[in-house]
MIDO-132959 format. One line per 3 residues: number of its first residue (from 1); for each residue x, y, z of N, C-alpha, C. Coordinates in steps of 0.001 Angstrom, whole numbers, plus 500000, padded with zeros to 6 digits. Each point is the difference from the previous one (the first is absolute). Layout:
N
NUM> X Y Z X Y Z X Y Z | ... .
# end
This chain:
56
1> 133637 690859 873992 500865 501004 499404 499139 500927 499149 | 500294 501272 500100 499263 500987 499209 500530 500017 498563 | 499233 500626 499132 500448 500160 498615 501279 500827 499944 .
4> 500085 501027 500830 501214 500820 500034 501186 499198 500485 | 499800 499183 501034 501067 499153 500518 500467 498992 498975 | 499039 499401 499294 500341 499039 498963 500792 500675 498882 .
7> 499545 501174 499592 500689 500741 498948 501445 500289 500402 | 500203 500450 501233 501362 500274 500481 500835 498745 500051 | 499454 498932 500557 500745 498742 500143 500371 499392 498660 .
10> 499106 500136 499031 500220 499383 498699 500714 500942 499017 | 500126 501260 500373 500616 500953 499071 499133 500313 498809 | 498698 500058 500243 499014 500237 498937 499201 501243 500368 .
13> 499625 500783 499028 499202 501199 500258 498642 499620 500590 | 499528 500781 500954 498712 499712 500672 498844 500009 499001 | 500040 500868 499021 498902 500054 499028 499933 498700 499177 .
16> 501164 499393 499748 500034 498738 499260 499413 498886 500856 | 500309 499999 501294 499407 499020 500916 498478 500119 499956 | 499508 501220 500006 498550 500231 499928 499424 499465 498704 .
19> 500670 500219 498893 499522 499493 498708 499970 498474 499987 | 500971 499367 500624 500015 498531 500092 498822 499539 500843 | 499764 500640 501134 498892 499640 500883 498653 500093 499296 .
22> 499883 501010 499141 498737 500232 499285 499929 499264 498662 | 500996 499162 499721 500093 499221 498767 500034 500905 498756 | 500588 501184 500157 500154 500912 498878 501341 499810 499302 .
25> 500931 499313 500666 501329 499718 499443 500349 498546 500230 | 500703 499442 499040 500501 498635 500176 501371 500084 500652 | 500486 498861 500459 501246 499951 500757 501033 499199 499221 .
28> 501153 500589 499794 501098 499310 499328 500663 499020 500949 | 500771 499066 499490 500724 499073 500889 500902 500726 500995 | 500655 501081 499572 500854 500773 500907 499204 500587 501161 .
31> 498863 500570 499698 499150 500595 501039 499440 498918 500911 | 499623 498862 499423 499512 498873 500810 501065 499571 501008 | 501245 499931 499534 501095 499610 500884 500192 501029 501128 .
34> 499937 501272 499661 500127 501051 501022 498889 499896 501031 | 498775 499750 499531 498855 499898 500919 500110 498778 500907 | 500419 498869 499444 500110 498798 500839 501076 500188 501066 .
37> 501086 500664 499643 501061 500263 500987 499520 500975 501073 | 499325 501058 499597 499507 501001 500953 498957 499394 500938 | 499171 499085 499466 498947 499381 500807 500462 498730 500716 .
40> 501196 499538 499654 500550 498765 500570 499075 498811 499751 | 499586 499835 498746 499160 498864 499599 500598 499340 498765 | 499613 498763 499760 500406 499289 498791 499222 500549 498806 .
43> 500590 499979 498811 499266 500487 498819 498650 499308 499793 | 499926 498705 500310 498740 499272 499846 498924 500575 500905 | 500389 500435 501186 499033 500588 500938 499489 501324 499456 .
46> 500893 500803 499457 499603 501301 499474 499050 499852 498817 | 500208 498981 499186 499206 499820 498779 498786 499095 500181 | 499808 499442 501189 498871 499089 500251 498673 500772 499926 .
49> 498952 499334 499540 498680 500646 499968 499564 500399 501407 | 499185 501028 500093 499495 500423 501319 499361 498819 500720 | 500165 499979 501309 499432 498938 500792 500947 498813 500162 .
52> 501043 499924 499162 500954 498903 500060 501385 500482 500436 | 500083 501197 500540 501281 500555 500407 500314 499649 501438 | 501228 499599 500224 500478 499744 501351 500831 501190 500440 .
55> 499846 500398 501245 500803 501100 500529 501152 499432 500794 | 501133 500688 499910 501159 499612 500805 500145 500926 501149 .
# end
């Protein structure tokens, strides 16, 4: 999924998605929930350290 697609699916501005990707912004619980729903993953998967993520 592209950043634009994720932004649309989650109802989040694309620039905010970019800031999250670049670790320039932190993520609130509400935004985390939107991202997990848009990506169809469990919250634990989204928050897992790199290399420990499972894809669905």
